[in-house]
N, C-alpha and C positions, 0 to 999 in steps of 0.2 A: 255918717250918722245923722242924715237929714239936717245938716247945718250945725249940729252940735260940735263943740270943741273937744276932740278926742283927748287932748291934754288934760281936760277937766275930769277925766275918769281915772279913779284910783282903784287898785285891787288889794284885797286883804285875804290872805290864805288862813283858813282855820287849820289847827294842828293836823298834820298828816297830808295836807293838800298842796304842799310847797312845790313839788315838781310840775303839776298841772298849772298852778298859778304862775310859775316862772315862764312856762311856754306861752301862756296867754298874754303875759306882760310884754314879752318880746313881740308877739304878733300884733297886739293892739297898740304898741308903743305907749303903754300906760304904766305909771309907776306902781311898784308893789310895796305897800306900806308894811312896816314891822308891827305885828301884834304880839304884845307880851301876854302870854296866857299860861297860868300855872294854877295849881291846886293848893288851897290851905290844908293844914293837917287834918281838918275834919271833912275834907272832900269838896268843900265849896270852891267855886271858881273865882279867880282873880284875873282881871283884864285891864290892859292899859294900851292906849295908842298915843304916841308922842307926835301928834299932827293936828293941824288946824284944818278942819274939813268944811269950813264955812263956804257955802255955795257950791260945793263940789258934789260930783256923783261918785258913788262907791259901789263896787261889786264884790260881794263876798264869794270866795271859792270854797265850797264845802260839799263833797260827796257824802251821802248820809246812809251808807250801809251800817248795820248794827247801830241804829240811830239813837237809842235811848240814852247813851252816854254823851252824845254829841249835840242833841237838841238844845239844852240850856245854854251852852256856850255860843251856839249860833244866834239864839234870840238875844242874849246879852250883848253880843257884838253888834247886832243890828241896832239895838237901843243906844249903845255907846256912840255909834256913828251919828245917830240923830242928835244926841246930846252935844256932840262936838260940831254940829252945824251942817251936816250933810244934807244936801238938797233932795237927793234921790238915792235910795239904797236898794240894790238888787241882789239876787242870789244865782250863782252859777253852780248848779247841783246836778252833776251827771247822773247820779243814781238817786231817784226820788223814792223815799220809803212810804209806808202806810197807804198803799193803794189796794191791797188785797181785800180788806174788809169794806167792801163797797155796798153791802146789804146785810141785813140781819138773817144769817143762815139759821139761827136758833133764837128763840125769844130772849130778850134781855141783853143781847150782845151789843157792845159798843160799836158805833160807826166811826172807827178811828180814822178812816180816810177823810171824813168831813171835819172831824175835830182838828186834825193836823193841818188841813187846808185853811181853816180859820186862823190857827196860830200864825202860819206863815203870812197869810194875807193881812193880818193885823200889824205885822212888823216890817213888811217889805213892800216895795213898789212893783217889782217885776221878778220873773223867774225864768231861767233857761235850764232845761233838763234834756235828757237823752232817753228816748223810747220808754216812757213810763208804762207801767202795766195797766193800760186802759182796757178794762174788761166790760163792765156794765156802764161805765161812763164813756160818752162819745168823745169828750175833750176835757181838758183841765178846767175850762171855763165853767163847767157844771158845778164845781165845788170851790174853785179858787177865785177870789175877788181881787185879783191883781193882773197885770199884764204878764202873759206867759207865751213861751214859744218852745215847741218840742222839736228837737234835732234828731234826725234819723241816722243811726249808725250804719245802716246797710251799705252806703258807698265805701266806707272804710273797710268793712268786712269783705265786700266783694273784691276790692283792690288787693287786700292781703291774700285772699284765696287764689286769685288769678296770678299773683306775682310770686307765690310761695309753693303752692301745691301742684304737683305734676298730674295732669289729666284728671281734674277734679269732677266728682259728681256730688252736687249739693243736695243734702237730704234733710228734711224736717222730721223730727221724732214723733210728731203727732199733728192732728189737724189744726190745732191752734197756732202751730209754727208756720203754717203755709204763707202767711203774710210776710214773715221775715225771709223765708226761703226765696220767694218770688222776687222780693225787692233786692236781695243780695245777688241772685243768679242772673236774672234777665238782662239788666244793663250790661253785664259782662258776657252775655250770650253763653252762659254756663248751663249744662244740663242739670235738671233738678227733679226730685221726686219727694213725696211726702208719705210717711208711714201713718197708719191708723192706730189709735190707742184707746183703751178703756181703763180708767183709774178706779181701783177698788179701795185705795187708801193712800196716805201720804207717801208710803214706800212700796206700794203694791200696784204695779201697772202691767197691763197686758197689751202687747203691740203686735202688729202684723206688717210684713214687708211688702211693698208694692212690687210690681213686675219690674225686674232689673235685667231682663234679657238684653244682651248687647253692651252691658256696663261692667262685665266681669273684670276687665283690666283697668277700670277707673279707680281712683282713690276716693273713697266715700268721705264726705265732709259733713258732719252733723252740725246743723246750725239751729240755735235757739236764742231766746231773748235772755233767759236767766238760768244759771246753774246754781242750784241751792242744795238740795239733798243729793243730786246727781243720779237719782233712781231712774228717771226717764231716759237719760242719755246712756246710762249703763245697760239698761234693758235693750235699747235700740242697738247698741254695739254688739251685744250677744246675738241678736237676730241677724245682723249683717254678717257677722263671722260665720254663723251657721249657714247662711246663704252662699258662702264661699267667697265673699269679698275680702279685700285686705283690711287690716286694722284701720279704723277711721280716725281722722283728725276731727276734733271737736272745736267749734268756734262759737263763742257766745258774746252777747253784748255785755251783760252784767255777771261777773264772776263772784257770787256771794259765798260759795263753798261752805256749807254747813258741816257739822261734825262728821268726820270720817268720809266725807264725799270724795275727797281725792283718793283715798284708799279704795273706795268702791269703784271709781273709774279705772284705776290702775288694774285691779283684779278683773274687771270686765274685759280688758284688752285694748283700751284706747291707746292709740299711738302717740297723740299729743293733744293738749288742751291749750287753747289760746283765747283770751278775752280782750276787750277794750280796756282802757285805763279809766273807765267810769268808776271803778272800784280799785283800790290799791291792792294788788295781789301779785305773786311771782309770775302768774300767767298773763299779766296785763301787757301784752306786746303790741297792741293796736292803738295808736294815738288818736285822740278825738279833737285836739285843740283847733286844728284848721277848720273843722266842721262847726265848732262852737262860735268862732269869731264873728261870722256874719250875723248870727242871731243876737249876740251881745251888742254889736254895733247898732242893730235896729232898736233894741229896747233900752239901752243905757242912756 
């Protein structure tokens, strides 16, 4: 850690993040502090840390899917650490929300990506996240005024596919997924293709299958960064089945799973869905802690 004392780093898990925090605690050899977090009857948050943080560095572990219920507790915890003397407070946030509204698509819309970035920048010194949805922003530095590092999940996805799926063919469901597909497949020398897509609405997409001659006996593996509605992957699955390929395995970085998305994927004929543990879900079978550790060490 560039001469820093690792023992001076402490971790705090926000509710629901205990498994990842425990894994990071072991790999970083950093103590995991107990945060007492509960709600008053009126819904307000109560927080308490029985620790003297004077001169210490603290990392909060909090993935932020479905963020609106989680943001106040995160900011309160960061302020509490400052009040208790922490020298430096960072955030390990595998899923970073509020990235989609990066411009005003219609007059009067809130630029929530910039507002959220200001909130975190005002309360924290650094941020480590995994594959944020950078679309119109080239980097987090465009909107975040703190030290940040983006960790790529592709090595973990590639390792899982190569070690689990027989004779895989990695496929992206649309042009936007090409970056993920290439990064997942090429280091493992896995064959890959990308489908094309035209989106007519949130749940209305039109796709076409690339030339798959010679891959009829391969197991298709659909790779994408986020599963939310599931519409894109479901439609891609139908096209692959119509082309005569076996039922695909779906591998994603962030498994957000909106309403009825699992049912949609099941009815489409998906063989299996696997995601990283950037979000807590039953499908989160790909661990990220070993990829997060070097970035934490550099920033903490």
